[in-house]
Each structure stands twice: as C-alpha cells, then as structure tokens.
N, C-alpha and C positions, 0 to 999 in steps of 0.2 A: 504494500500500500504506500503510495507516494505521500509525503508530507508537504503541505502547502502552508504558506505564511500569508495571512490576510493583513492588510495595512488598515488600521483604524483611522477614524477622522482626525484625531490629534496628530498621528504620524503623517497623514497626508498633508496637513497644514504645514508641518515642519519641512516637507519636501519642497516647498516653494522657495526656501532659502538655499543658498549655494552649499553644496555638499562637496567636501574634498574627496576625490577619488584617485585611484591609481591612474597616472597619465595614460598608460597603455589601454586601460579599460575605458577611459573617457574618449580616446581617439577611436576605439572600436565602436562605441555608441554613436559618436559623431558620424562615422562612415555609414552606419545603418540609417541614421536620420537623413543624411545628405542624399543617399541613394533613393530613399522614399520621396524626398522633395523633388529630385530630378525626374523620377518616373511619374509623379502625380503633381505637376506644377499648379494645376488649377483646382485641385481637390479642396473642397470646403471642410473636409474632415481633418482636423489637426490632431496629431497624437498628443496624449497627455505626457508621455515619456517613453522610455525604453527599459524593459527588464533585460538585464544582461548577466550572463554567467561569468563569475569571477575568474575561472580557470580557462574555459574554452573560448571566451569572448564571443559566444554566439548570443544574439539578442533578438528580441521580439518587440515590435511597436505595441504600445498600450494605449487603448482608446477609451479607457474608463477611469474614473477617479478613485476607484478602490481596487487597485491591481492585486492579483494573487501571485506571490513570488514562490518559486520552488527553492529547495535548499541549494545554496551556492549562488543564488542570484541576488543582484542588487538593482535598485531602481534609480534611473537617471532622468530627472524631469526635463521636459522640452525646454523650459526657460534656461536651464544650465547649458544645454546643447547649443542653443542659439547665441548665448553670451560668449561661449568658447569658440564658436565658428566665426 
C-alpha cells in the first residue's frame, strides 16, 4: 500500500513563501514548468506547482490547491518557479 502525504490548509498557505530547495531539484522543476509553458502557451489552466521526487527529479504538474505528495516528493509552487526563471 502506497503512503501519501496530504498538505493541509496551513501548509498550503506557507507554500506561497519562497522555499529553499536543492538547486538541482529546482532546475529540474523549472525545466518541467518551462516545457509545459512552451507546449501550452495559450492555456488558461495555470498549474499551482510541481510535485517532484527528490532523488529521481521526475515531476508532475499540480493543478489543485491540496496536492497529495508521495514519499520522497516535495512541492515547488509556481510562484517560486516563475521568480527563479
């Protein structure tokens, strides 16, 4: 059975502030976000952030305010990706 981690409202509010991440992890998240923006330039649907695995650097766009993270994943909010890009 897979363990999942739900982010509650107070944690989600804290996600709006800048989070210090491993630079390699942040670059991987930025690459995923940039690819999405290039492939969907006119998309009205803006992701809330990216759930990215700390070791494999594989990530998934998150389009909901209460993401479910798997073990080993961290959440990078879109605001942080846009600031860093």
